[in-house]
N, C-alpha and C positions, 0 to 999 in steps of 0.2 A: 464879512464882505457885504457890500451893497449889491444885492442881486437884481439890479435894475439898470436902465440906460443901455440895454443891449438887445440884440436880436438872436434868436436861436431856433432850433426845431423841436418838435414834440418828441420825435424818436423814430417812428416807423416811416419807411420809405418804400416805393414800389421797386420791383425787380428782385433778382436773386444773386447779385454779384456783390459780395461784401467789400471787395477792394475798391470797386467803383463807387460804392456808397460811402465808404470811409473817406475817399478822396473828395467827393462832393461836399460832405459836411465840413471838411477842413477848409476847402477853397471858398465855399459859398457863405460860411458862417464864421468869419475870422474872430468875432467877439466871443463866441462860445460854441465851438464845434462839439458834436455829441457822438457817442457810440451809436452807430446805425442799427436799426432793427428791420428785418426783412420778412414780414409775416407771410408773404406769398409762398414761402417754402413749405408751409404746412403747420400743423399744430405744434410741432417741436420748436418752431421759431416764433410762435405767437405768444401773447402776453403770459398765459399760464405755463406754457411749455418752457419759456425762458426762466420763469421762476422755479419750475420743477428742477431745472438744471442746477439751481443754487441750493436747494433744500439740503440740510444736514441731518442725517440720522432720521429721516422721515421719507421712506420710499414711496413712490407713486408710479403709476403706469397709465398709459393711454389705452382706454378700452372702448374702442368703437367711436364714441362721440364725446367722451369726457375724460379728464384726468381723475384717477381714483387711487386712494391709498392702497398699498399692497404690503405683502410680507417682505418683499425685496424689490430693489430696482432692477429693471431688465433693459431690453434693447431700446425701448422708447425713451427712457431717461438718458441712456447712453447716446442716443441719436440727438436729443436736445442739447446735451453737453458738447457733443461734437460740433453742432452748428454754432453754439455760443463761442466755443474755442476758435472756430473759423472766423467769426466776426471780430474777436479780440486780436487774432493774428493779423487781420487786415488793418485794424486800428494801430497796432504796434508798428506795422510796416509803413503805413501812410503818415503817421504822426511823428516819425523820426525827426528829432530836432525841435519839435514844438515846445514852446514855453508859454504858459498862460492858463486861464481857466478852461476846463472842459467838463462835459456833462455825461453822466450815465443814467439810465432809466431802469426801474425795476417795478414789477407789479406789487401793489400794496397788499397788506395782509387781509383787509376786508374783501377786496375784489378776489383775491386768491381763494379765500374760504368760500366765496360764492360760486367759484368755478370748479373747485375740487370736490369730488364725492368721496364718501367713506366706503369701506368695503361692503357694508350692507346696502348701499345705494342712496342713502340720505346725503344731502348736500352738507358739506362740512360746517357751514355757517350756522346750521341748525343745532350744532353741538358746541357749547361754549368751551369745553375742554379741548376739543379738536381744533377749534379756532385759535385758542391760546397756543397749542402745540405748533400749528402752522406758522403763527406769528414769530414764535421763538426760533423755530428752525430757519425761517426766512431771514431773521435778523442776523443769525450766525453766518448764514450763507452770504449775505450782503457784505458782511465784514471781510470775509475771505475774497469775495469778488473785487472789492475795492483794493485790497492789498495786492491782488494780481495785476490790476490796472496800474497801480502806482509803480509796480516793478516794470511793466511793459512800456509805460510812458512816464519816465521819471520827471520830466519837465512840466507835467500838467498838475494843476491844482483842481481837484474834483468837486463838482456840484452834483448832488444826488437828487434825481426826480422820482418821487413815489407816485405811480399811476393808480388812481382809484376811480375808474369809470363806473363801478357798481356800488360805490359807497352810499349814494343817496337811496338806491333801491334797498340796500341792506338795512339802513336806519329807518327807512320808510315802510318796512315789512312787505316789500314787493318782489322778493326773490321767490320764484316758484319752487315748490317741492319737486323732488326727482320723480315722484309718482305722477306729476301733472295735476294733482288735486290740491288746491289751496296754495298758500304761500307760507314761507318760514316766518316765525315770529321776529319782529323787528329787534335789532340790536340798539340799545340806548346810545344816543349820540355821544354822551360823555365817555361811555365804554369804548365806542369806536375810536374816539380821539385818543384814549389811552393805548389802544392797540397800535394806532398810527405812530405814536411817540415811541412805543417799545421797539418798533421795527428799525428805527434809526438811532436809538440811544447808543448802541455800541460804536457807531461811526461818527457821532456828533463832533468829537474833538479832532477828527482827522479830515474833515471836509470844509470847503469854503462856505457851504450852506446847503439847505435842503429845500426842495420845491415840491409841494404837494399839488398834484394835477387832477382836476375833475372836469370832465367834459359834459357833465349833466346840465340839463336845462334849469334845474332847481338844486344847486349844490347845498349840502348840509353844512352851513357855515359854522355851527357849533362844533361838529366833529373835526372840521378842517382847521379850526383856529384855537379851540379850547386847550389851554395849557401849553401852547407853543410859544417860544420866544420869537417875537417878530423880527428882532435884529438878525436872527440866524435862519429865517424862513421866508419863503415866497409862496404865494398862492397863484396857481395857474388855472385860469378858467377861459371858456370860449365866449368872447364878447359877442359873437354872432348869434348865440342861442340863449344866453341868460337874460332875465328880465332885470335890466340895469336899475330901474326905479325901485324894484322890490329888494334888490341886493345892496342898494346904496348904503343903508345903515351899517350892515356888517362890514362892507368894504371900507367905508369911511373910518370905522373904528380900527380896522386893521392897519390902514395907512397912518392914522393918527398915532398909533402905538409904535410906528417905525417900520412896519412891514412893507414888502414889495408886492406888486401885482404884475403877473404876466398875462397879457391879453392875447387870446387866439383870434386871428383875423384871417380873412381871405383876400390877399392882395390881388388875386386874379379874378375877382368878382366881376360879373357882367357889367355892373354899373360903374366900374372903374376905381382906381386908387383914390381919386378925389373924394368919392362918397365914403370910402373906408376911413379916410383921414377925417372927414366930418364926424363920423361916429366916434372916432377916438377923441376928438376935441370935445364932443358932447360928454363922453365918459369922464374926461379930465375935469370938465366944468362941474359935472354932477358930484364928483368926489372931492371937489375943492382943491385940486392939485394945480398950483400955479405953473405956467409954462417953464419958468426957470427951475422948478423943482421936479420936472419930468424925469430927469436922469437919476433922481434919488428914489423914485417910486414906481416907475413903469418900465416894463420890458415887453417885447412883442415876439410872438411865435405864429406860425401858420395855424389855422384851425386843425382839429384832429382829422386824421385819415387822408393824407395826400395819396392820390391814386393817379393812375395813368402811366407816366414814364419818368425816367430820370430827368428829362428835359423839363417836364412840368414841375418836378420837385425843385430843380435849379431855379426856374422862373419864380416859384413861390418864395424860395429863400431870398432871392434877389429883391423881391417885392417887399418883404418884411424889413430887409436892410434899408431900403430907400425910405420907407415910412418911419422907421426908427430914427434915421438921420434927420428927417424933417421934424420929428418930435423933440429930439435932444439937441439939435444944432450942430451936426457934423463933428461930433467928438471922434477922435482917432480910435481905431480898434484896439482891444485890450490885450490880444495875444499876438504872437508872431509864429507863423507856420513854417514847418520844415519842408523838405522835398518830398 
């Protein structure tokens, strides 16, 4: 599938009502609705907690201020699983009759290893064996998660988004040690790319495509692209924060190989949508993407971290839809929603 020419959300939304959030994503994002995430409900519903709910044969527990490996899963993992099930119940209910592409999100293996601590207190990413174990457990859990979603929404064709907000810190040696003294040794970018690939390998044949998302100001392009098939992958980055000139060589190479780019923007910016459109046109020009080729290479999302209210989220989603239509020329939406 060409993972471009559309508008969608990153994943997290304000509020604590899964049914309202699922309805919003379906109604406001007809090209590519997504499974909503509601992190305001606490650590069980935040990025690492949702991943903890997916892990297979690798028990973890929330201990005060961090998820930590344990001898058995207890009430915190059960709570995380209950919240995830609540979200999926809402999707199953609101997406009845939907046919078309849809998206789910999951914490990536490098970010998860940077957030989870081992029983001794060290951060998991400091231990290569523990990092590999987390990646393998996550891959198995993602496979089961996708199978569950296909059962719940049989008309949907799924795109999987791997969220890696900590990837650049992991490969840049900037993850602090649990003790607070010093940082964890950097993971080689090629090794990080291998772990990213391993997380999605079990599902590659069963999805429309995979999107790797980084909201870093300086994404690790080697880790994000090395060894990936651009025809089956998209890169999602925040256009508002990256240095486009510095990133241009990597992004041009990605697009030239057939890859898609998802740009995070702020359609509610104080300087207005026209200024956002100007930045998008500059990006398109810098990357050598002709206007007629936009729908083959670019997609739009809001910037990371929609906050405020459901009304703000709805306005943000409407804004990326308008801007995407201006970029692509009013193509019809790709899915058809149910009641």
